[in-house]
Each structure stands twice: as structure tokens, then as C-alpha cells.
N, C-alpha and C positions, 0 to 999 in steps of 0.2 A: 497614573499607574500605566507606564510606559509596556506598549507591546512591541510586538513585530509588526514593522507597517505593512506586511503583506495582507492580515486581516480587517485592516480597515475597519466599520464600524458597522457589518454587517451584521446582526445580533447571533444567525447560527456560526457563522464567519468567527466569529470572539469568541465563542461558549465551546468550539473546536481548537483554536488557540488555545485557550487557558487550560482546557482540562484532557485535553486527548491528544496533541500532538506533541510528539515529542517525547510523552513517557513510555518507557520500556516494555513493550509487549513481551510477555512470555507465551500466549494460550496459541496453540495452533490455529482453531479456527477464526479467531482475532489476525492470525497472521491470515489465512485463507482470506477472507477479508478485505483485508488492505491490499493484496496484490488483483482479486477481483476489480476494487474499485481505484486502484491506479491505476492499471491496464484498460481500463474504461475510460479515463480521464484523458488518457493519449490524445492531443491534439486540442483539447477542452480545456477550460479554468475549473482549477478544482472544486470551486464554488458551483457548478454546474452540476458536478457528479454529488459533492455534499448533499443537495438538494434534494435527490434521488436518490441519497444512501436508504432507508427507508423503504423504497419501493425494490429495490433491490435487494433487502434482506427478506422482504416475502416472496419473492420472485424466487429469490434462491435459497430458499429453505434454507430461509437464516443461516447462509455461508456455510451448509455442511458437505465439507470436499468429496463426502463418500456419497453423500445425495445428488450432487453435482455431478461428478464422474459419471452417472448413470443415468444423464440427460441422454435423449436420442433426438431423432427427427422434428417429435411431435411437440415437444419442451423449447424447442428450437423456434420451432414455427409459433407457439405459445409468446417466447420470449419477444420475438421478432415483433408483435403484435400487439407488445406490453406498451405502452406510451411511458409510463412511469419510468421507465431506463432507459437508456443511449439504446438505439436500434440498429447498430452495426454486426450484421453476421458475422463480419471477420473477431470481432471483438467479444461475441458471445461464443462461438466458436472455440479460440482461445481461450476463456474460460474455462469451459468444460477439457478439454485439450489438459490446461495447468491443473486441473482438479485433479486429473489422473499421476498426471507427474508429479504431482502435490505427497499423493497417497504413497508412490513409489521412494520418494525422499523418506517419507513416514517410515515404511517398512526398512527401508536401509539404516536410517539412524536413531529410529525409535522417535523422532518425532522432528515437525521440520523447526519448531523450537530452538534444540538443538543445533539442528544443522546451521540453520541461518546465523544463530550465533557464534558459531566456532569460526567465524569470520572477521571476528571482534575481540576473540579469545575471553569472548562470555561477561564484557566488558563495555557499555557506551564510550563513544568517541565523541569527547566533547571538545568540542572545537571554540574559538574564539574571535568570531564576528562582532566588530565594531558597527556594519551597515548592511540593511539589504544587499547594497551590490557588490559586497564582497563574497557573500554566498556563492560556491560552484551548482555548476547543472549536474554536474559529475563531477567523478573520481575517478584513481586507479582501483579505488575500493568497490564502487559500483561496477567499473569495468569488467573486472575479475568475478565479479557475484553474477553478474547477466549474462559473463562468456559461459558459465559456470551451469546456469539454468537454460540456457539458450542449447548446449551440448546435450542437455539429458530430458530435452523435448520442448521445453516450454515456450511459449509464443507470447508475441506483444509485452515483453518486457526486457526493453530496452536498457541504454547504462543510462539516461534522462530519469524513465520509470523506476527502475531499480531504487536510484540515487534520493527519489522522493519518498518510495516505501522506506525506506532507510532513518530517512527524517520523523517521517510518519510516525514510526511503531518504534522510535527511541535506541533504537543503535547508534545513530549520531544524533547530537545537542546541536541543531542550528540555531536555536534562540538567540538573535543576536546577542551580546554582552548587556547591552540597556534593559533588556526586557526583564521584569520581574518575573519570567517561568524561566531564565537561565540558571540564576543562583540555587533556584527551588527545586534544578534538575541535574544540580551539577553532586 
């Protein structure tokens, strides 16, 4: 069975690739989860974050944006002392800020899902990359979304992070054409 080469043979990575990466997400809590995790990944490998995902889920109240938006100084210190997550103050503070901005988008658009899917006319973009080296790190779309989110006050969500988020949440199908998941997600 052929897979995208990036997942290698790590069991956790393969499971993520086979079952989750690129599958369209329509649930706001799941969108928020990926925004937190992708932002935490900045400068690190995705496998590092993936291995800490369950710790994040516990530390971030199941990725409930309402609860995260209410975090204060004490919770920030608690998170800074949590060895199960990436203890970067700027990333932690950005996640709390982004929860507040996330809720503003929900209020404006009815859901974050409606907002984000509007960028692709509610239909996944199906790319046709033959090789992993063909896949870009960002596109005009990720540039536009990142710019929009920054204008709304989001932090730690540059164009490369947003592109990874779009791939992970299935707004973009970037499985290479030889991967068994490519056709399944078309």
C-alpha cells in the first residue's frame, strides 16, 4: 500500500495519515483543535506535536474555545509548567487570544466552519501532486486566509501554518496521486 512519504513508518504518524490527514473537517471544536496544534508546531516537526496531542486535549479542556478564551494568568502558568505540551509562552498566549478571535468569527458567521469553508466555496481543493517535493509550503489561498486571520487579531498563524492547517482539515487534498488515500478523498 503506497502512502505519502512524509509519514514514514512511525505507527502514530501512519495512523494519522491513514485516518485523519486530509479528511474534511466540519466541526468547530475540531477546527479549533487544529488551529491550536498547528500553531504549536511552528518551528517544530508535526510528529512532535502529534505525540503531545492527548496531553494538549487534557490541558486545553478538550479544545473547548469558550473555556480556552477564559484562561488567565494562573492557567498560563499551569500550562507553562505542563511538560506534556510545548511550553512556549508566546504560543500559549496566542492560543488563548486565538480562542477569543475564534469565538468572534463564530458570532459573525454562525460558525468557524462556515467562515473557513467559504474560502474554498465549500468544496475541497483537489491537488494533483506526483511527488512530495511538488507540494508547496504555502499558496495564494493560505496567504489570503492568514492575512484575513491576522487582520482579525489572530496570532502565530502565518501562511505556512495555515497551509498545513488546510491540508490537515481537508480543505485541500494534498495526498500525492500515488497514495491510496488520494482517490479515497477525491
